[in-house]
A tleap script that builds the chain and sets N, CA, C and O, in Angstrom:
source leaprc.protein.ff14SB
mol = sequence {
  NMET ARG MET LYS SER ARG TRP VAL LEU SER
  ALA LEU ALA ILE THR SER ILE ALA VAL TRP
  ASN ALA CYS ALA LYS ALA SER ASN PRO SER
  GLN ILE THR THR ALA SER MET TRP VAL ALA
  THR VAL GLY ASP GLN MET VAL ARG SER TYR
  SER ILE THR LEU SER ASN GLY ALA VAL ALA
  GLN VAL GLY ASN ALA VAL SER THR GLY VAL
  GLN PRO GLN ALA MET ALA ILE THR PRO ASP
  GLY LYS ALA LEU PHE ILE ALA ASN THR GLY
  ASP ASN SER ILE SER ALA TYR THR VAL ASN
  SER ASN GLY THR LEU ARG ALA GLN GLY VAL
  THR SER SER ASN CGLY
}
set mol.1.N position { 150.600 106.190 126.765 }
set mol.1.CA position { 149.970 105.075 126.082 }
set mol.1.C position { 148.578 105.447 125.570 }
set mol.1.O position { 148.173 105.006 124.494 }
set mol.2.N position { 147.843 106.259 126.342 }
set mol.2.CA position { 146.511 106.694 125.933 }
set mol.2.C position { 146.562 107.527 124.667 }
set mol.2.O position { 145.711 107.386 123.790 }
set mol.3.N position { 147.543 108.381 124.572 }
set mol.3.CA position { 147.689 109.250 123.409 }
set mol.3.C position { 147.971 108.414 122.161 }
set mol.3.O position { 147.464 108.717 121.081 }
set mol.4.N position { 148.777 107.368 122.308 }
set mol.4.CA position { 149.114 106.493 121.185 }
set mol.4.C position { 147.862 105.747 120.710 }
set mol.4.O position { 147.671 105.587 119.504 }
set mol.5.N position { 147.021 105.295 121.614 }
set mol.5.CA position { 145.793 104.581 121.264 }
set mol.5.C position { 144.845 105.495 120.499 }
set mol.5.O position { 144.241 105.071 119.514 }
set mol.6.N position { 144.710 106.734 120.936 }
set mol.6.CA position { 143.844 107.682 120.246 }
set mol.6.C position { 144.356 107.954 118.839 }
set mol.6.O position { 143.575 108.043 117.892 }
set mol.7.N position { 145.650 108.083 118.709 }
set mol.7.CA position { 146.253 108.335 117.395 }
set mol.7.C position { 145.965 107.166 116.459 }
set mol.7.O position { 145.597 107.372 115.302 }
set mol.8.N position { 146.130 105.942 116.953 }
set mol.8.CA position { 145.878 104.745 116.141 }
set mol.8.C position { 144.406 104.680 115.750 }
set mol.8.O position { 144.091 104.387 114.596 }
set mol.9.N position { 143.499 104.945 116.687 }
set mol.9.CA position { 142.064 104.927 116.385 }
set mol.9.C position { 141.713 106.005 115.365 }
set mol.9.O position { 140.913 105.758 114.463 }
set mol.10.N position { 142.294 107.188 115.492 }
set mol.10.CA position { 142.044 108.261 114.529 }
set mol.10.C position { 142.538 107.875 113.144 }
set mol.10.O position { 141.838 108.083 112.154 }
set mol.11.N position { 143.734 107.316 113.070 }
set mol.11.CA position { 144.286 106.894 111.781 }
set mol.11.C position { 143.421 105.807 111.168 }
set mol.11.O position { 143.178 105.818 109.962 }
set mol.12.N position { 142.954 104.873 111.977 }
set mol.12.CA position { 142.099 103.794 111.494 }
set mol.12.C position { 140.778 104.356 110.964 }
set mol.12.O position { 140.299 103.918 109.918 }
set mol.13.N position { 140.195 105.306 111.663 }
set mol.13.CA position { 138.934 105.910 111.225 }
set mol.13.C position { 139.126 106.651 109.906 }
set mol.13.O position { 138.306 106.513 108.999 }
set mol.14.N position { 140.190 107.430 109.786 }
set mol.14.CA position { 140.452 108.176 108.553 }
set mol.14.C position { 140.694 107.228 107.387 }
set mol.14.O position { 140.198 107.460 106.284 }
set mol.15.N position { 141.453 106.163 107.622 }
set mol.15.CA position { 141.712 105.175 106.574 }
set mol.15.C position { 140.413 104.499 106.133 }
set mol.15.O position { 140.182 104.303 104.939 }
set mol.16.N position { 139.576 104.148 107.094 }
set mol.16.CA position { 138.294 103.495 106.768 }
set mol.16.C position { 137.420 104.407 105.922 }
set mol.16.O position { 136.813 103.963 104.948 }
set mol.17.N position { 137.354 105.678 106.290 }
set mol.17.CA position { 136.540 106.631 105.522 }
set mol.17.C position { 137.091 106.791 104.115 }
set mol.17.O position { 136.328 106.837 103.150 }
set mol.18.N position { 138.419 106.876 103.990 }
set mol.18.CA position { 139.034 107.027 102.668 }
set mol.18.C position { 138.746 105.817 101.782 }
set mol.18.O position { 138.432 105.970 100.601 }
set mol.19.N position { 138.853 104.618 102.347 }
set mol.19.CA position { 138.579 103.393 101.586 }
set mol.19.C position { 137.107 103.338 101.189 }
set mol.19.O position { 136.783 102.989 100.054 }
set mol.20.N position { 136.219 103.678 102.112 }
set mol.20.CA position { 134.790 103.659 101.824 }
set mol.20.C position { 134.447 104.641 100.704 }
set mol.20.O position { 133.684 104.308 99.798 }
set mol.21.N position { 135.009 105.851 100.765 }
set mol.21.CA position { 134.764 106.843 99.713 }
set mol.21.C position { 135.289 106.367 98.364 }
set mol.21.O position { 134.646 106.583 97.337 }
set mol.22.N position { 136.438 105.729 98.362 }
set mol.22.CA position { 136.995 105.221 97.104 }
set mol.22.C position { 136.083 104.159 96.507 }
set mol.22.O position { 135.868 104.129 95.295 }
set mol.23.N position { 135.549 103.292 97.351 }
set mol.23.CA position { 134.638 102.248 96.859 }
set mol.23.C position { 133.338 102.862 96.341 }
set mol.23.O position { 132.801 102.423 95.324 }
set mol.24.N position { 132.840 103.868 97.037 }
set mol.24.CA position { 131.581 104.500 96.630 }
set mol.24.C position { 131.720 105.216 95.296 }
set mol.24.O position { 130.763 105.281 94.525 }
set mol.25.N position { 132.896 105.750 95.018 }
set mol.25.CA position { 133.106 106.490 93.785 }
set mol.25.C position { 133.637 105.616 92.653 }
set mol.25.O position { 133.789 106.094 91.528 }
set mol.26.N position { 133.918 104.357 92.927 }
set mol.26.CA position { 134.477 103.469 91.908 }
set mol.26.C position { 133.475 103.254 90.783 }
set mol.26.O position { 132.265 103.252 91.007 }
set mol.27.N position { 133.983 103.075 89.592 }
set mol.27.CA position { 133.128 102.805 88.451 }
set mol.27.C position { 132.543 101.413 88.601 }
set mol.27.O position { 133.272 100.438 88.782 }
set mol.28.N position { 131.232 101.326 88.524 }
set mol.28.CA position { 130.559 100.050 88.715 }
set mol.28.C position { 129.925 99.634 87.394 }
set mol.28.O position { 128.899 100.192 87.005 }
set mol.29.N position { 130.520 98.655 86.690 }
set mol.29.CA position { 129.976 98.256 85.395 }
set mol.29.C position { 128.598 97.617 85.478 }
set mol.29.O position { 127.891 97.552 84.472 }
set mol.30.N position { 128.205 97.148 86.643 }
set mol.30.CA position { 126.893 96.516 86.774 }
set mol.30.C position { 125.847 97.496 87.298 }
set mol.30.O position { 124.815 97.078 87.822 }
set mol.31.N position { 126.105 98.789 87.162 }
set mol.31.CA position { 125.165 99.797 87.617 }
set mol.31.C position { 123.834 99.632 86.888 }
set mol.31.O position { 123.805 99.434 85.674 }
set mol.32.N position { 122.752 99.715 87.623 }
set mol.32.CA position { 121.421 99.526 87.057 }
set mol.32.C position { 121.039 100.746 86.225 }
set mol.32.O position { 121.117 101.879 86.699 }
set mol.33.N position { 120.624 100.505 84.981 }
set mol.33.CA position { 120.238 101.601 84.088 }
set mol.33.C position { 118.768 101.539 83.688 }
set mol.33.O position { 118.226 102.513 83.165 }
set mol.34.N position { 118.123 100.406 83.927 }
set mol.34.CA position { 116.702 100.275 83.600 }
set mol.34.C position { 115.959 99.627 84.762 }
set mol.34.O position { 116.549 98.956 85.609 }
set mol.35.N position { 114.660 99.846 84.778 }
set mol.35.CA position { 113.786 99.229 85.773 }
set mol.35.C position { 112.566 98.697 85.048 }
set mol.35.O position { 112.327 99.027 83.887 }
set mol.36.N position { 111.803 97.875 85.736 }
set mol.36.CA position { 110.586 97.310 85.148 }
set mol.36.C position { 109.359 97.824 85.878 }
set mol.36.O position { 109.405 98.153 87.064 }
set mol.37.N position { 108.260 97.885 85.137 }
set mol.37.CA position { 106.979 98.307 85.687 }
set mol.37.C position { 105.903 97.433 85.039 }
set mol.37.O position { 106.006 97.080 83.865 }
set mol.38.N position { 104.877 97.089 85.809 }
set mol.38.CA position { 103.782 96.284 85.281 }
set mol.38.C position { 102.476 97.010 85.542 }
set mol.38.O position { 102.274 97.587 86.611 }
set mol.39.N position { 101.585 96.975 84.549 }
set mol.39.CA position { 100.286 97.638 84.663 }
set mol.39.C position { 99.209 96.620 84.322 }
set mol.39.O position { 99.193 96.058 83.227 }
set mol.40.N position { 98.306 96.390 85.277 }
set mol.40.CA position { 97.173 95.486 85.063 }
set mol.40.C position { 95.949 96.329 84.768 }
set mol.40.O position { 95.695 97.324 85.448 }
set mol.41.N position { 95.189 95.934 83.756 }
set mol.41.CA position { 93.999 96.690 83.360 }
set mol.41.C position { 92.744 95.843 83.529 }
set mol.41.O position { 92.725 94.660 83.191 }
set mol.42.N position { 91.707 96.465 84.052 }
set mol.42.CA position { 90.450 95.776 84.315 }
set mol.42.C position { 89.681 95.533 83.026 }
set mol.42.O position { 89.095 94.464 82.853 }
set mol.43.N position { 89.671 96.507 82.113 }
set mol.43.CA position { 88.869 96.428 80.899 }
set mol.43.C position { 89.132 95.183 80.071 }
set mol.43.O position { 88.194 94.498 79.662 }
set mol.44.N position { 90.387 94.888 79.825 }
set mol.44.CA position { 90.716 93.712 79.015 }
set mol.44.C position { 91.342 92.581 79.836 }
set mol.44.O position { 91.720 91.551 79.278 }
set mol.45.N position { 91.452 92.765 81.144 }
set mol.45.CA position { 91.971 91.750 82.054 }
set mol.45.C position { 93.347 91.240 81.608 }
set mol.45.O position { 93.565 90.040 81.438 }
set mol.46.N position { 94.267 92.199 81.426 }
set mol.46.CA position { 95.626 91.880 80.989 }
set mol.46.C position { 96.617 92.624 81.877 }
set mol.46.O position { 96.274 93.619 82.517 }
set mol.47.N position { 97.851 92.127 81.906 }
set mol.47.CA position { 98.952 92.826 82.561 }
set mol.47.C position { 100.041 93.040 81.518 }
set mol.47.O position { 100.391 92.124 80.774 }
set mol.48.N position { 100.569 94.254 81.470 }
set mol.48.CA position { 101.596 94.608 80.487 }
set mol.48.C position { 102.898 94.949 81.196 }
set mol.48.O position { 102.893 95.513 82.290 }
set mol.49.N position { 104.004 94.602 80.566 }
set mol.49.CA position { 105.333 94.870 81.110 }
set mol.49.C position { 105.939 96.078 80.404 }
set mol.49.O position { 105.820 96.229 79.188 }
set mol.50.N position { 106.590 96.932 81.188 }
set mol.50.CA position { 107.246 98.113 80.642 }
set mol.50.C position { 108.671 98.195 81.170 }
set mol.50.O position { 108.964 97.756 82.282 }
set mol.51.N position { 109.532 98.753 80.367 }
set mol.51.CA position { 110.908 99.029 80.749 }
set mol.51.C position { 111.053 100.538 80.902 }
set mol.51.O position { 110.574 101.301 80.063 }
set mol.52.N position { 111.713 100.965 81.974 }
set mol.52.CA position { 111.931 102.381 82.219 }
set mol.52.C position { 113.433 102.646 82.176 }
set mol.52.O position { 114.195 102.022 82.915 }
set mol.53.N position { 113.858 103.561 81.319 }
set mol.53.CA position { 115.259 103.972 81.271 }
set mol.53.C position { 115.457 104.998 82.379 }
set mol.53.O position { 114.871 106.080 82.346 }
set mol.54.N position { 116.291 104.651 83.365 }
set mol.54.CA position { 116.419 105.491 84.543 }
set mol.54.C position { 117.122 106.819 84.282 }
set mol.54.O position { 116.916 107.780 85.023 }
set mol.55.N position { 117.937 106.886 83.257 }
set mol.55.CA position { 118.666 108.129 82.994 }
set mol.55.C position { 117.766 109.244 82.465 }
set mol.55.O position { 118.040 110.421 82.697 }
set mol.56.N position { 116.690 108.882 81.752 }
set mol.56.CA position { 115.839 109.928 81.180 }
set mol.56.C position { 114.340 109.705 81.418 }
set mol.56.O position { 113.529 110.545 81.028 }
set mol.57.N position { 113.963 108.597 82.046 }
set mol.57.CA position { 112.558 108.330 82.356 }
set mol.57.C position { 111.732 107.788 81.207 }
set mol.57.O position { 110.510 107.688 81.319 }
set mol.58.N position { 112.381 107.434 80.098 }
set mol.58.CA position { 111.644 106.895 78.950 }
set mol.58.C position { 111.012 105.549 79.307 }
set mol.58.O position { 111.634 104.703 79.948 }
set mol.59.N position { 109.764 105.375 78.877 }
set mol.59.CA position { 109.019 104.147 79.161 }
set mol.59.C position { 108.667 103.478 77.839 }
set mol.59.O position { 108.211 104.140 76.906 }
set mol.60.N position { 108.881 102.154 77.757 }
set mol.60.CA position { 108.547 101.401 76.542 }
set mol.60.C position { 107.975 100.051 76.943 }
set mol.60.O position { 108.478 99.405 77.862 }
set mol.61.N position { 106.922 99.627 76.251 }
set mol.61.CA position { 106.358 98.312 76.519 }
set mol.61.C position { 107.315 97.248 76.009 }
set mol.61.O position { 107.906 97.389 74.938 }
set mol.62.N position { 107.463 96.179 76.790 }
set mol.62.CA position { 108.286 95.044 76.369 }
set mol.62.C position { 107.427 93.789 76.358 }
set mol.62.O position { 106.632 93.565 77.270 }
set mol.63.N position { 107.585 92.990 75.345 }
set mol.63.CA position { 106.829 91.750 75.247 }
set mol.63.C position { 105.347 91.981 75.016 }
set mol.63.O position { 104.904 93.098 74.746 }
set mol.64.N position { 104.601 90.909 75.129 }
set mol.64.CA position { 103.155 90.947 74.928 }
set mol.64.C position { 102.426 90.971 76.260 }
set mol.64.O position { 102.967 90.551 77.283 }
set mol.65.N position { 101.201 91.462 76.243 }
set mol.65.CA position { 100.364 91.452 77.434 }
set mol.65.C position { 100.032 90.009 77.803 }
set mol.65.O position { 99.952 89.136 76.939 }
set mol.66.N position { 99.839 89.775 79.103 }
set mol.66.CA position { 99.526 88.444 79.625 }
set mol.66.C position { 98.184 88.537 80.362 }
set mol.66.O position { 97.900 89.542 81.013 }
set mol.67.N position { 97.375 87.501 80.258 }
set mol.67.CA position { 96.048 87.491 80.890 }
set mol.67.C position { 96.142 87.482 82.410 }
set mol.67.O position { 97.050 86.895 82.998 }
set mol.68.N position { 95.160 88.163 83.033 }
set mol.68.CA position { 94.982 88.110 84.486 }
set mol.68.C position { 93.638 87.445 84.734 }
set mol.68.O position { 92.996 86.955 83.805 }
set mol.69.N position { 93.220 87.432 85.979 }
set mol.69.CA position { 91.868 86.993 86.297 }
set mol.69.C position { 90.917 88.160 86.084 }
set mol.69.O position { 91.295 89.184 85.514 }
set mol.70.N position { 89.666 88.000 86.549 }
set mol.70.CA position { 88.646 89.036 86.380 }
set mol.70.C position { 88.865 90.145 87.422 }
set mol.70.O position { 88.996 89.858 88.612 }
set mol.71.N position { 88.904 91.385 86.984 }
set mol.71.CA position { 89.106 92.581 87.793 }
set mol.71.C position { 90.399 92.534 88.619 }
set mol.71.O position { 90.342 92.428 89.844 }
set mol.72.N position { 91.561 92.612 87.960 }
set mol.72.CA position { 92.812 92.660 88.724 }
set mol.72.C position { 92.798 93.884 89.638 }
set mol.72.O position { 92.514 94.995 89.190 }
set mol.73.N position { 93.104 93.680 90.918 }
set mol.73.CA position { 92.944 94.741 91.907 }
set mol.73.C position { 94.254 95.131 92.592 }
set mol.73.O position { 94.499 96.315 92.825 }
set mol.74.N position { 95.090 94.157 92.914 }
set mol.74.CA position { 96.317 94.438 93.664 }
set mol.74.C position { 97.449 93.575 93.121 }
set mol.74.O position { 97.229 92.493 92.578 }
set mol.75.N position { 98.666 94.087 93.283 }
set mol.75.CA position { 99.837 93.407 92.732 }
set mol.75.C position { 100.921 93.348 93.802 }
set mol.75.O position { 101.088 94.292 94.574 }
set mol.76.N position { 101.660 92.239 93.850 }
set mol.76.CA position { 102.786 92.099 94.779 }
set mol.76.C position { 103.924 91.378 94.066 }
set mol.76.O position { 103.700 90.475 93.259 }
set mol.77.N position { 105.143 91.793 94.381 }
set mol.77.CA position { 106.321 91.164 93.800 }
set mol.77.C position { 107.181 90.638 94.941 }
set mol.77.O position { 107.251 91.250 96.007 }
set mol.78.N position { 107.829 89.517 94.717 }
set mol.78.CA position { 108.696 88.956 95.743 }
set mol.78.C position { 109.930 89.837 95.913 }
set mol.78.O position { 110.310 90.550 94.985 }
set mol.79.N position { 110.561 89.797 97.090 }
set mol.79.CA position { 111.743 90.634 97.328 }
set mol.79.C position { 112.875 90.415 96.325 }
set mol.79.O position { 113.622 91.345 96.021 }
set mol.80.N position { 113.004 89.205 95.815 }
set mol.80.CA position { 114.075 88.946 94.842 }
set mol.80.C position { 113.682 89.352 93.424 }
set mol.80.O position { 114.501 89.265 92.509 }
set mol.81.N position { 112.438 89.793 93.231 }
set mol.81.CA position { 111.981 90.279 91.931 }
set mol.81.C position { 111.750 89.197 90.896 }
set mol.81.O position { 111.667 89.495 89.705 }
set mol.82.N position { 111.645 87.954 91.322 }
set mol.82.CA position { 111.513 86.855 90.363 }
set mol.82.C position { 110.086 86.350 90.187 }
set mol.82.O position { 109.827 85.548 89.290 }
set mol.83.N position { 109.162 86.801 91.021 }
set mol.83.CA position { 107.774 86.355 90.907 }
set mol.83.C position { 106.845 87.527 91.191 }
set mol.83.O position { 107.134 88.386 92.024 }
set mol.84.N position { 105.716 87.541 90.477 }
set mol.84.CA position { 104.715 88.596 90.616 }
set mol.84.C position { 103.363 87.923 90.813 }
set mol.84.O position { 103.061 86.913 90.177 }
set mol.85.N position { 102.556 88.493 91.701 }
set mol.85.CA position { 101.230 87.956 91.978 }
set mol.85.C position { 100.210 89.070 91.830 }
set mol.85.O position { 100.453 90.207 92.235 }
set mol.86.N position { 99.050 88.731 91.240 }
set mol.86.CA position { 97.976 89.708 91.080 }
set mol.86.C position { 96.706 89.129 91.703 }
set mol.86.O position { 96.286 88.020 91.373 }
set mol.87.N position { 96.101 89.901 92.612 }
set mol.87.CA position { 94.834 89.516 93.226 }
set mol.87.C position { 93.708 90.031 92.340 }
set mol.87.O position { 93.660 91.212 91.998 }
set mol.88.N position { 92.810 89.134 91.977 }
set mol.88.CA position { 91.690 89.447 91.086 }
set mol.88.C position { 90.391 89.375 91.882 }
set mol.88.O position { 90.003 88.298 92.334 }
set mol.89.N position { 89.710 90.521 92.059 }
set mol.89.CA position { 88.515 90.542 92.904 }
set mol.89.C position { 87.267 90.016 92.207 }
set mol.89.O position { 86.335 89.564 92.873 }
set mol.90.N position { 87.231 90.067 90.881 }
set mol.90.CA position { 86.039 89.629 90.162 }
set mol.90.C position { 85.793 88.137 90.216 }
set mol.90.O position { 84.646 87.696 90.146 }
set mol.91.N position { 86.846 87.358 90.338 }
set mol.91.CA position { 86.684 85.905 90.416 }
set mol.91.C position { 87.395 85.316 91.637 }
set mol.91.O position { 87.602 84.104 91.703 }
set mol.92.N position { 87.770 86.160 92.603 }
set mol.92.CA position { 88.435 85.719 93.839 }
set mol.92.C position { 89.611 84.794 93.556 }
set mol.92.O position { 89.715 83.705 94.120 }
set mol.93.N position { 90.493 85.247 92.672 }
set mol.93.CA position { 91.645 84.423 92.321 }
set mol.93.C position { 92.940 85.209 92.464 }
set mol.93.O position { 92.934 86.434 92.587 }
set mol.94.N position { 94.040 84.485 92.446 }
set mol.94.CA position { 95.370 85.090 92.438 }
set mol.94.C position { 96.120 84.513 91.244 }
set mol.94.O position { 96.263 83.298 91.109 }
set mol.95.N position { 96.593 85.405 90.386 }
set mol.95.CA position { 97.379 84.995 89.219 }
set mol.95.C position { 98.849 85.055 89.592 }
set mol.95.O position { 99.291 86.021 90.215 }
set mol.96.N position { 99.611 84.038 89.220 }
set mol.96.CA position { 101.043 83.980 89.529 }
set mol.96.C position { 101.845 84.040 88.239 }
set mol.96.O position { 101.467 83.436 87.236 }
set mol.97.N position { 102.960 84.776 88.270 }
set mol.97.CA position { 103.814 84.953 87.098 }
set mol.97.C position { 105.276 84.842 87.504 }
set mol.97.O position { 105.652 85.185 88.625 }
set mol.98.N position { 106.087 84.362 86.584 }
set mol.98.CA position { 107.533 84.427 86.724 }
set mol.98.C position { 107.988 85.674 85.981 }
set mol.98.O position { 107.542 85.932 84.863 }
set mol.99.N position { 108.881 86.453 86.605 }
set mol.99.CA position { 109.411 87.650 85.967 }
set mol.99.C position { 110.704 87.263 85.238 }
set mol.99.O position { 111.666 86.823 85.868 }
set mol.100.N position { 110.721 87.425 83.929 }
set mol.100.CA position { 111.907 87.124 83.123 }
set mol.100.C position { 112.952 88.229 83.302 }
set mol.100.O position { 112.637 89.303 83.815 }
set mol.101.N position { 114.172 87.974 82.888 }
set mol.101.CA position { 115.264 88.931 83.076 }
set mol.101.C position { 115.015 90.262 82.368 }
set mol.101.O position { 115.555 91.284 82.789 }
set mol.102.N position { 114.214 90.274 81.309 }
set mol.102.CA position { 113.921 91.523 80.598 }
set mol.102.C position { 112.651 92.212 81.118 }
set mol.102.O position { 112.223 93.220 80.555 }
set mol.103.N position { 112.050 91.677 82.184 }
set mol.103.CA position { 110.861 92.270 82.783 }
set mol.103.C position { 109.554 91.715 82.287 }
set mol.103.O position { 108.507 92.006 82.865 }
set mol.104.N position { 109.579 90.912 81.217 }
set mol.104.CA position { 108.339 90.313 80.734 }
set mol.104.C position { 107.871 89.250 81.725 }
set mol.104.O position { 108.634 88.791 82.575 }
set mol.105.N position { 106.608 88.875 81.597 }
set mol.105.CA position { 106.009 87.915 82.519 }
set mol.105.C position { 105.671 86.609 81.818 }
set mol.105.O position { 105.330 86.591 80.635 }
set mol.106.N position { 105.771 85.519 82.568 }
set mol.106.CA position { 105.342 84.203 82.090 }
set mol.106.C position { 104.331 83.676 83.109 }
set mol.106.O position { 104.660 83.492 84.281 }
set mol.107.N position { 103.095 83.434 82.653 }
set mol.107.CA position { 102.026 82.970 83.537 }
set mol.107.C position { 102.382 81.616 84.133 }
set mol.107.O position { 102.867 80.723 83.438 }
set mol.108.N position { 102.131 81.479 85.448 }
set mol.108.CA position { 102.391 80.210 86.137 }
set mol.108.C position { 101.107 79.555 86.612 }
set mol.108.O position { 101.128 78.417 87.080 }
set mol.109.N position { 99.993 80.259 86.497 }
set mol.109.CA position { 98.728 79.656 86.891 }
set mol.109.C position { 97.884 80.603 87.722 }
set mol.109.O position { 98.315 81.695 88.094 }
set mol.110.N position { 96.670 80.154 88.001 }
set mol.110.CA position { 95.699 80.937 88.768 }
set mol.110.C position { 95.170 80.063 89.883 }
set mol.110.O position { 94.840 78.896 89.672 }
set mol.111.N position { 95.091 80.641 91.085 }
set mol.111.CA position { 94.532 79.947 92.228 }
set mol.111.C position { 93.219 80.607 92.583 }
set mol.111.O position { 93.180 81.817 92.806 }
set mol.112.N position { 92.138 79.837 92.639 }
set mol.112.CA position { 90.820 80.391 92.978 }
set mol.112.C position { 90.515 80.173 94.446 }
set mol.112.O position { 90.974 79.215 95.068 }
set mol.113.N position { 89.721 81.098 94.981 }
set mol.113.CA position { 89.283 80.999 96.371 }
set mol.113.C position { 87.774 81.160 96.384 }
set mol.113.O position { 87.252 82.239 96.103 }
set mol.114.N position { 87.102 80.121 96.699 }
set mol.114.CA position { 85.628 80.194 96.799 }
set mol.114.C position { 85.251 80.153 98.260 }
set mol.114.O position { 85.352 79.115 98.914 }
set mol.115.N position { 84.816 81.293 98.768 }
set mol.115.CA position { 84.552 81.350 100.192 }
set mol.115.C position { 83.180 81.676 100.463 }
set mol.115.O position { 82.785 81.765 101.626 }
savepdb mol mol.pdb
quit
């Protein structure tokens, strides 16, 4: 009986690996081919959106630049990639943006902190 159990477990493991490999190698039509990048500049207090083609590394600006607060210093994006926040040290504010499907930004407002 022990030998039969080992045989069944071995067959199950081999089948699982084969299925997993088939899924990993399957053609995925929703494969990601581009990524987004945002650059905030202190000089003109703007944030620009860029698209990166992952197959060759080509970078192109998309949309228009959007205003930030004074001296944008740090940037954070939500885990779902739908919102971007920029901390502005010159005016102690945080700028909030919605990330559109093409990577461009839509300003949602600025929160000031006077401490």
